[in-house]
N, C-alpha and C positions, 0 to 999 in steps of 0.2 A: 596490544591494548584490547582488541575486540575479542580475543580468546579467553581474556579474564571473564568468567561467567558467575552468575549468582545461582546458588543451589547445587544439589548434587544430581548425578546421573545414574539411572538404574543399569545394572549389569547388562540387560538386554539391549538397552540404548547404546551403551558403550560398544557392544558388538557390531551393532547396525552402522555406527559411525565408522568403526574400523573397516567394516567391509565396503564403505563407499555408498551404502544405501540410504542413509539418512544424514542430516546435519544436525549440529548441536543447536537446538532451538531455544536454549536457556537465555535470559536476559543478560547482556554484557554488563559487566559491572559498572564500567565508566558511564553507560547510558542510563543507568539506574539511580543516579545521584545528580542533583541539581548543581550546575556550575554557577548559574545566576537564577535569582528568583525562587529560591528554596525556602524552607521554613524561616520565618521572621523577616524574610525580605519580599513578601508577596506584594506589598505596595510599592516597592521601589524598582523592581526589575521584572521584565517578562521572563517567563520560566523557560531555561535552555539546559540541555544536558551537560554534565561535565566534560563528556567526550566532545561534543561540538565546540564548547568554549575552548577547551584546551587545544584542540586541532586548529581553531581559527587563530589563537594567540601564536601558535607554532608557525603556521603559514604566514601570518602577518609579520612576525618577527624575521623570518627567513628573507621575505621580499624586501623588507625594509633595510635589512642588513646588506642585501644584494645591491640595492640602489646606492647605499652608502659606499661600498666597496668600490663599485663601478665607477661612482662619481670622483673617487679619490685615486683612480688610476691603479687599481688592484688587477693583477694578472688573473685571468680566468684559468686557474690551474688547481693542482691538488689542495694547496693551502686554502684556496677560496672555498673549495667544496668542504673542507675540515672545519672552517670557521662557521660556514652556514649550518652545517649538521649540528655543531655544538650549540648554537644558538637556538635551532629548532628544538633540540632534545630538552633544553632548559625551559623553553616555552610549552612544551608538551606536559611537563612534570611541575610547572610552577604552582599548581594548586593541589598537589598530591595529598596534602592534609584533609582536604575535603572528603577523601575516601573513608575517614574515621567517623564513626557516630559522634563521638565527642569532639568539640570544637578545640582541637589540640593546636599549638603552635608548630610552625614548620621546623622549629629546632628541636623539637621533642625527640626523644631517643626511639620512639616507635616508628617515627618517619624514617630515620636512618636505618632500622632494622628491615623496614618494608622495602628500602631501596635495595639492600642486599639481596632480598628474595627477587626482586624485579630483574637484577642483573643476571640471575640464573634462569628465571621463568621467560624472559623475553630474549635471552642470549645476547645481551647488550655488549658483552666483552668482545665477542666475535665480530659484531657489527661495528663496534668502534675500531677494532683493529683493522677492518677492511678500509676504513677511511684514514687509517694512520694516526689514529687519536689515542693518546694515552691518558685514560681518565678513570679512576677507580670509583667505587660506589661513595666512598668518604669524600673524595674531591668533588663529585657530582652534588652530594648533599650539601657541602659547603657553598657551592657555586649557586644552587637554588635559593639558599638563604640569604647569600649576598645580593642576588637579584631581586628578591621580593622585600627583604627587610632593610637592605642598604647598609647593613653593618657587617663587619668581618667576624666570623667565628674563629676560634683559636685554630691556627694552622692553616687558614685559608690562604694566606700570601704564599707560604710554602708549597702549599698543594698545587696552586696554579701559577705557573712561571709567567705566563703571557698576561700581563696586566691590562693590555689592550683588548684582548678577547674577553676577559673578565668584565671590562667596562661596556663592550659591544652588548654583551648578554644582558647586563642590567639596563642599558638604555633602551634597546630595541624590543626585548621582552615586555618591559614595563609600558612602552608606548603602545604595542599591540594590544596589551591587556586593557589599558585605559580606552582605546578606540573601540574594542569589542564591548566593553562594559558600557560605554556611552550609547552604543547602538541599542542595547537591550534595556536602557533606562526608561522608565515610564515617565512621561511628562513633557513639558516643553524643551527641556534641555537634553531629551533624549532621542533616539532614532537617528536617522540620517543627519537631521540638523545638528544633533549632539556631536557627530563624528565631524561635521564639517567645522563646528565652533572650536573642537579641540585642535585640529589642523591650523586653523586660523590663529588661535592663541599661541601655539608653538612657533608659527611663521613669524608672528610680531616679535617674540622674543628672540628671534634670529638664532635658533638651535641649529646651527651648521646647515646641513642640507635639507632641512624641513621645508623651506621656502620653495623648493622644486616639487614637493609632494602636496602643496596647498591648492594647486590650481586644478580643482575638480569640478565637473559640471553634473548637477544632480538631475538625472532623468526620473520623473515621477509620473506615473500613468495610473489613474484609478479607473477601472473598468471591470466592476465585480460581475457583470453579467456575461463576460467572455473569457473566462480563466484559461481555456485551452489555447485560444489565439494569444493571450499574453504569455504563456509558456513558450510558444513558438517564437514570439518576438523577443523574448529575453535571450534565447539562444542566438538569434541572429545578431543582436546588438553586442553580445559578448565575443562572438566570433569576429565580428568587424573591428571590435576594440582591440583584440589581440593582433589582428592582420594589420590595422592601420596605425595603430599607437604603439605597438610592440609590448603591451601590458594588458593583463586582464582587468575588468573593472574592480575598483577597491571595495566595492559592495555590489552585491547582485542577488536580490532576493524577491520572490513573488510570493506573497502570503495575504490571506484575507482579503482578496480582490484588488490589492495594490501592488504595482511593479515598481520597485526602487533601484536604480543602478548609479554608481558614481564612475563616470568616465572622464578621461583627460580632457579638460576644457579647450585646449588649443586644437583638438581633432574632433570635437563634438559634432560639427556641422557634417564632415565627411562620414563620421561613424553612423550618424542618424540616416543620412541619405543612402548609404550603401546597405544599411540594415533593412530599410524599408523595401529596397529593390529586391534583395535576396528573400526576404519575408514573403513577398508577393509572389515570387517564383515558386517558392515552396508550397504555396496554397494551390497552385495550378495542378490539376490532375495530370500524371504522367501518362504519356501516350502508350497505347497498348493496341495490339491487333486482336480483334474478336471475329467471330464467325457467326453467320446467320444459320438457320436450320438446313439451307441447301449448300453450306460450306463456302459461301461468298465472303471474302475477307472484308473487314472495315477497320480502318485506323481512327481510334477513338481517343479523346483526350486532347492534349495540346498537338499543335501541327509540328511534326518533326522535320528537321532538315535530312537531305539524302544521306549524309554520313551518319547521323544519328539512327536512321531506319536500318542502315546496314549493320551498325553495331548491335542493334537489337535482334535482328535475325541471326547474327553470327554468335551470339552469346549462347554458350552451351547449355545454359539453364533453360532456355526456350526451345527445347526440342520438341515439346508438345505442339508448339506453333508451327514448326516445320512440317510435322506429321499431318497437322490440319491443311496446311497450305498444298501438300502433295496428295491429297485425298483423290481418289478415283471412283468411277462408277463400278459396281459389282459385276456388271455384265462384261466389263473389259478387264477383269482381274486375270483370267487365264493368260491372256496375251502379255500383259505388262509385267506380271510377276515372274514369267519365265524368260523375258527378254534381258539380254545383257549388251549394252552398247560397248563396242570396242572390246567385248568378251570380258569387261570388268565392271562397268558402270551399270547399276540397276537398282530397283527398289525391292526391300524384302518385307514380307507381311507374316504377322504371327499366325499359328495354327488356330487360335481363338477367332481372329477377324476373318480368316479364310472360310471357317466353318458357320459364320454368322449369317444371318438373314438380312441385315440392314441394306439400304439401297446404295450406300457408299462404303468404302473401306480405305482406311488410313494405313500407310506404312509404318515400319519401325525405322526411326531416324537415329543413326549413330552419334555419339559425341566425338569430340576430337581425340580422346584418349583410346577409344575403341577401334577406330579405323580412320586415320587422318585423311586420306584421298577420298574415301567414300563419304565421309562427314562433310568435306568441302564441296563435293559434288552436290549433296542434299541442299546445303545452304545456298549455292548458286542457283540451283533449280528453283528453291522456294522464293528467292528474291524476283526471279523472272515470273513466277506464277502470281505473286502479289501485284507486281506491276502491270501484268495483263489482265488480271481479273478484277482490280478494285474499281468501284463504280463511283458515282458523285453522290455527295450527301445533302447538297443543296440543288434542289430541282432546277431552278432557273438557270443554274450554270451547266452548260453543255460542254463538258470536258471531252478530250479526245476519246473516240469511241475503240471498243476493243478490236475491231477488224484493221482499224488504222495502226493501232500499236502492233499487232501481229505482223502487218505488212512491213513496218519499219524495222523489226528484228529480222524477218526473212531477208529484206534488203541488205541489212548489215552482213548477214551470212553469205549472201551470193557475191558481195564484194571480195570476200575471202575464199570464194570458190568452193563454198560447202552448201550441200543441198540436202533436204530432208524429204524422205520418202513419205508419200501420203499414205495415211492408214484410215481405214473406216472404223470409227468409234461411235458407240450409241450414246455416249455421254459427253457433254461439253467439257466437264471437268477433266476427264480422260485425255481429250484432245489437246487441252492446254498443258496438262502435266506431261504428255508425250513430247510437245514442242520444247517445253522447258529442259526436259532430260537431254534431248539431243543438243540443244544450244549450250547447256552446262558441260556436256562432255567435250564439246569443241573448245569451250573456254579453259578447260583443264589442261589442254594440251598446247594452247596457242596464247602466249602471254599478251601478244599485240591485240588479239580479239578480246581478251579478257579486259584489258584496259579501256578499249573503245566501248565495251559493253557496260562495265560496272564502275569505271572510273568516275572522278568528280565531274568530268565534262563528257562523260559517256552517254550512250543512247538511252539507258534506263533512267539515268539522272534527268535527262532532257524531257522524257515522258512525264516523269513524276513531278519536277519543280520548274522546268524550263531553263535551268542552268543560269539563273539570275537575270533572264531577259524579261523586263517588265511589260514590253508591248507585245501581247499575244499575236498582233498582225504579223510581226516579224517572224514568229514561230509557225504561224499557220494553224495553230490549235491552241486549246486551252489545257495546260498540264493538270495533272491529278490534284496537286497540292492546292489548287485554286478552288477545288470543289469539296474541300474538307471543312467541317463546321468548326473544328478546333474546340477549345475548351468552352463549354456553355456558361461556365460561370466566371468567364474573363471580366465581364462588365461589373459583377459583384466583387471581385477581387480588387479591381481599380477602386471601387468605392471604399473597401476596407482599408487599402492603403492610404487613400485620401483622408479617410476619417483619422486614422492613427497618426498620420503626418500633422493634421491640425492639433491633436492633442498633445503631440511631443513638442511641437513648436509654440505651444501656449496660444493658439489661435482659435477663434470660435468655430465650431463645426455645424454647418447648416445642411440638412438632409436635401439632396438634389431631387426634388419632386416636380413632375409635369403639371403645371397649373390648370392644364385642360382635363386632367384626370381626377376623379374624386379621391380624396385622401381617407387613409385608414390609420390605424395604429399598430405599431409592432407589438406582437404578443409578449415579447421578452422585455423591451426597453421602454415601450410606451411611445417612442418617437414616431412623428407622422411619416408614413410611406403611401405610395399610391397603389392602386389595385393591381398594378403589374407584379407587386411583390407577393401575391397570393402564392402559397405553397400547394403542391399537389401530392397525392398519395406516393407516386413513384419517387419523389424526392427521398423518401426513407430516412427522415431526420431523427435524431436520438431523442426518444421519449416526447416527441411532439406529434400529434395528429392533424390531419388536414382540417378537421372540424374541431380543433381545440376550443374548449369554452373559455371566454375571458370576459370580464366585467369592465375592461378598461374603458375610459372615457373616449369618445370619438369612434368607437367601433360600431358599425351598423348592425342592428339586429336582424335586419332583412326578414321580417315576419312573412311566412308563406313561402319562403324559399326552401325547397325540398333539399337542397345541398348545402351544407355549412361550409365555411371557408375560414382560413387563418392567414394572416399577413406577417411577414417577418421582415425586418430590415436586412440589407445585404450582409451586414456584420453578424447578426444573429443567425442568419442562414448559414453562412460559412462556419461559424462556431458549432452549430449542431451537426452540420455535415461532417466536420473533422472529428467531433465526438463519435459518430457512426462508423467513420473509417477506422478509428483507433480501436473501438470496442468490438467491431465487426458484428454489430448487432444493433438495432435500432429500438429494442424493446426494453422497458424498464417499469417496474411496478409502481413504485414512488420514489422517483429519484431524488437524491440528496447530494449536494456538492460536499467534497471533503477537501479543505484547503491545507496543503502540506507542502512546505518549500523544498525544491529540489536542490538548492544550494544555499549554504549558510555560512555566515562568517566573513573574515577579511580575504581578499583575493581567492575565494573558494574556488574559482574555475580555473586556477592554475594547476590544481591537483588532478583535473579530469584528464587522465592519460589517454583515454579512447573516446574523447569528446565528439559527439555526433548528434545531429537533431533527433528528437525523440520520435521513435516509431513504435509500433506495438510491443517489440521486445523490451523497451524501456518502461513500460507501464506495468505495474504490479498492483493487483487487486488485493483485497484484505485476505482472500484465500491464499493467494501467492505469497504474501509476506508471512503468513502464519504456517504455511506448509512445511513438512519435514522431509518428505519423500523426494529424494534427489532424482528420481525418474522423470519428474515433471519440473516446471519452472519454480525455482526456490530462490529465496533471498539469503545469501550466506551471511552477509553483514558488512564486511570491509568495502564492498562496492558503493555503498552509499556515500562514501567519502572521495571516491576515484571516478564516479560516473555521474552523468545527469539522469536520475532516476525519477520518474513520475509515479507517485505511490497513492493508489486508491482515489483517484480524481472524482470518479463518479460511481455511485453504488445505488442499489435498490434497498430502500429501507423496508424491512418486513412489516406485516400487517398484524401478526399474531404475537402476543406477549412472549412466549417461549422462544420463537425465532429472533425477537428483538433483544432478548437477554444473550442469546448466543452470538448475534451480531455485534452487540456492544462488547462482549468479551473479546471477540476477535480483533476489535478496534484497540482495546487496551493492550493485547498482545502485540499488535502492530506498533504502538507507541513504544513499549518497552523494548522491543526488538530493535527499533531504528533510532530511538531518542529524538525523534523529530516532532514537532507539533502536529497534531490532528485536529483540525476544528471542523465540525460537521454542520452544515446549514441546509435547512429545507428551502430557504429563500436566498436572498442575497447575503454575502459573508460581510461581517463587521470585525474590526481589530478586536483581538482578545489576548490578554497576557498568559493565560493558562497554556499548559502543553497539551492538555485534552479538553475540548469543548464541544458539547452537543446541544443544539437548540431544538431538536426535533423529537425529544423523548415522550413518550405517552406519560399521562399524569401517574398511572399506577407504576410504572418503571421508575419514573423520577422519584416517587414516593420511596421506593424500595432502596434506593441509593443515596437517601438522605437529602432529597429535594435540592440537589445541587446540579449545576449544568457544567461547571468547570472544575478541573482538577489538576493539582500540581504533580510532579514526578513521584515524590514520596508518598502520595496518597494512592497511587496506582496499585500496589500490592494489596492494600486493605480492600479497595474497590473490586479488584479481581476475586478475592476470597469471597466477597458478599455475593457476586454474580455466581460462583461456583455453588455456594449454599442455596442461592435461588434455583438453579439448575437441578441441583440434587434433590430438594424438596418436590420440585414439579415432576422430575423423573420417577420419583417414588410415590407418586400420586398424592401428594400432600395438598393441604389447602392454602389458599393464599392468605387465609386469616392467621395462619401460623407466622407467615413472614411479616405481615403488617404488625402482628403483635410485638415483634422485636424493635419496633419504632416508638413503642409506648412503654414508659418506665414501669408502669404498674403491671403491665402484661408480659414484660421482657422474659422473667424468670420462667414463667409457666410456658411461654412460646419455645424457650430453649429445651425445656424438658419434652415438650411435645415433638419437637423436631429430632431430638436424639432418640426418643422412643420409636418414632416413624422410620428413622435410618437403620436403627438396630434391628427392627423387625424386617425391613427390606433385606439387609444383608443376610439375615438368618434364613429368610425364604428362599433367596437366590443361591446360598450356599447348599441348602437342602436339595435343590433341583440340579446342583453342579453346573450352575451358569455363573462362572467367576469372572468373565470379561468385564472389565471396567468396574469391579465391585470394590476395588481399592480406594476409588474416589469417595464413595459413600462411606466407607469405614473411616477414612481420614477426616471427613467432615464431621462424622459422629464423635471422633476423638477431639476435634476442635470444640465441638459443643459442650463435651464434658470439661474441658479446660476453662471455658467461659463460665460454666456453672460453678467451678470451684472458685474462680477469681470473684464471682458474685458473693459467694459465702464469706471469703476472706475479707472483702470490702464491706459486707453487712448491708447489700442493697436490696434485699428481699423486703417484700411488704409483709404486714402483719398476717394476712391470709396466707401467704406462702410459707411464713414461720410455723403457723398453726399445723400446716399439713405436714411439714419436715419434722415436727415434734411428734405427731401421730406415727409416722413412719419409724422413728426411734424407738417409741414405746412397743410398736408391734415387732420389731426386730428382737426384742427381749423374750417373746414367746414363740416365734415361728423360726424353724430351722432355716439356715442359710441357703441361698440358691444363687444362680447366675443367670445370664441373659439367655442361655439355652434352654432353661425350664419353660414350661408352658406359661402363657399369660395368666390362665386361671390361678396357677400356683402362686405366681408373683403377687396377684392382687387378692390373696386368699382372705386375709384378715379384713381388708376394706370392703370386700364383696359381702362378706358375713355381716359387717356393720350396716351396710345399706339394705341387705334383706331384712334386718331386724327392724330397721326404721319404716321400711315399706309395709311391713305387717302391722306396725303400730298405727301408721297412717290409714292403711285400708280399714282396720277395725275401730278407727276413731278413738283410740286409747290415749289417755294423758301422756304428754311429753315432758315427763318429770323423772322422778327416781325410777319409776317403773321401766322407763326407755334405758337408763342406764344399766338396770338389773338384767334386762332383756339381752343387750348387747354383750354384757360380761358373761352371762350363762351361755349364749350361743357360741361365743368365742372358745370357751373352755370346753364345751361340747364338741365343737369342730376339731379341737386338737388333741383332746384327751384320747390316749390310746392309739395314736397315729404317728407315723413317722414325720409328721409335720412339726412336732413340738421340738424346741431346741433346749439345750442343756441349761440348768438352772444357774450356772456360773455367770451367765450373761445378765442375770436379774438379781445378782448378789444372793442367791439361795432363796429368793421370795417365792412364796407358793404360787402356783400357776393362776389360781382364782384372783388373788390380790392384783397380780400384773394385769389381768383381764379388767378388773374394775378401774385401774388406772387408765387404760385405753378408753373405757366407756366414759369415765368422767371427763377426760379430756375432749373426747369427740362431741359430747353434748355441750360442755361449757364453752369450748373455744371454736368450734366448727358449726355444729348444728344450729345454735342459736345466733352468734355473730356473723357467721359467713353465709349459711343457708337460710337465716331468717326463719327458722322453724318450718320451712317448706321444702318439698323434695326438689332437687335441682333439675334443670333440663339435661338432656343428653350431652350437649357441648360442654356445659360447666362441669358436669360430672367427669367427663373424659379428661378435662384439664387437671381435675383433683387427682385422678387416678395416675395420670402421667407424672406429677410431681412426686406422688407417693412412690410410684415404681422406680423412678430414678434415684430417689434417696435410698430406698431399701437395697438397691443393687450397689450403690456406693458404700453403704455400711458394711454389707457383706464382703466386698471387695477389700475394704480396709482391714477387715478381720483376718482375711486370708493373708494379706501381706503382712500383717503383725505375726502370724503364726510362722510364715516363711522366714521373716527376719529372726525370729527366736531361735528356729531350727538352725539357721545358719550361724548364729552366734555359739549355740552349743557345739 
């Protein structure tokens, strides 16, 4: 389905795709047509692509059929799969007639012929054979008609032997279609309420198994200020729904600031409780080992247990951590680099590090694939160094000191009869590494010692976490774990979970504020917070500064305070911290929110084969969605239906008009490539029915696209063409007045002429300079302008002024020899220039503007053309003498242009240019028609 594309591919692009260097970035056919809310239905349905609607009906019909078959004791075997596949295929193709421009019936012959093509193009026969299904294109055509229309076409009964399967297709595809349609319907009977009403109505009618499908709980959470948190909560609710209820949510959609899910009512409490728990855990920063400038290790983030810490160090992807833990002083490099314990275990250093001048040197740590024993040795030594060197992060807590740790390790060694020779090291780092290397080498050859050292109840575990002993008096020391700060945001995360818990359970949420502390207002939500919620520059929150200006009521102005401040509620703080974590950057020029659902339709999340919580790889910016180069992150297309993708959640809106046009064009391409709604908001989102909506357009740009903010799928190609026109005019250094003229009926024709002349001159100039890159776009837009001009003439929409100038061009073409766009501008405007020079002479000499002006114009034209190569053949003026033809030109100019249009005065430069462009375009058109007529005549002969 996704490989059916709109438009053609160039030969060069086909080569790049074949070599795997590029993707096919053309718009998929099924995403370029409305499934709901298209032309004539704007007021009834929200706009959704045909692909999204068809796949939703397909998925819904399959799940409903599966429920039915399971409830009726059907064995889960090949026959079960065959029935589900057949129902799904009919659901996928149930609206196939919408692919055709004219609203034809499903029973039309064109539909049958198209299905024949699909059988070949989609290789449907092979796929059906894999499922053991015998179904021809004719039988599928009949089955679709039976499902949609409810009437049997001739031959339907004989084509499908299994009457039960035919009935299931009709029942479950229609049910899924009605549920999906109800969700997209606008009004009180639409949305989630419309879906629940449908299910309730069917249950009351006692339609067999529908009673078991009626019991759904609606989770509704409106929190437009925190879309990233809602995205993450949506994932956890869906996952817990599948885990605890065995079925994905009937509906799961997060759009325009509202999260809606339908989960089984009998498991809702367990689902919500488990979702909030896993959601809170996901917000906690994962622990990591970081190093100070002196290479002292620090465990940051959440507090890990001993097993988690071992897993972290033993992970082959953390070889850089091992290298940092085993760092030694440069002064001890000669001794340690040449030493091999037991003639095997040692540390190796790169030539670059040996030749360096830094005070410390880090070794090369092998992964398990490169040297299993040496890699194990390095990992054990790293764990020992981490345990011996880690300090306290909370100063009042005095954890076991490093000397005591060393003595305990040496004591364990002595019980096994192993001693370490003392060595004189100038660096404390080297001394610890030397000890760790010796202990690790002994652990490698003595399993009992290894267990007593690194096991769950081993010595290092005891030093780190106390092995579960709560009373430190029994231990005689405070373990390292007690001195860790842990996740500094844990209090905020607890508050976020509490807030969402209140909202999900329909309870009032009251911010927890210390009454003894002066209150402020949250910059984002305006809710009251205390001054403990001030943010600092080091928080590095996305698009928020420490001194962000706000005029919200309740915020103290603090006049005279040299340092401004900003307060954020815990929820807003975690929202913007999550944005920074995802985008890996806290900078944004003018941030706007783009609302685009990551999952749409019935039971959508049952299709997510590689479901996972969103991380950076799941976020596609507008550049990523539009990119064609496969060497970087690209969106191929089908993954939007099988993965949870978050597309262009946050973008920076450009300040300059040209950049805004480019940005909007990327947005349109993104909608056309994904078929998903993209709603752009500068502030908080609101529900919109269009597939593309932008509320932050500058007045000039909004005027260029027809003073509209919302667009349906079928309007996007025209909008894209308009933006390409704007970009082409601006690239060719054209004036904005040309573009604005297109919006005024009186100025439209002359603006089209002006743009065509501008682009033709630009193409000619670049061609003469042999700068051909990108020139095809300008040439194509020029051709489009010519087509629009021809349409204008056919429809007769030109003004009286435009027609007068066009008539002048026709009269001039009778006396001047033909030319083309490659001729000079002076030659193309020869007659008009001669006329204006005559007028200028009359005006300068204050001569009467009557018959004498006509005589002067006619005489000057005849003089200009006589005896030159510019004069054309008399056959084009019916053998009329040249002077008579010149008089006709002069009479028309004075009577139809000089007096009615110019008002008997010399026009300004801008107006004169507009007249020249209309004249020039018409002359070129006349001569091109003459050449075409001659060519046709020669071909006929």
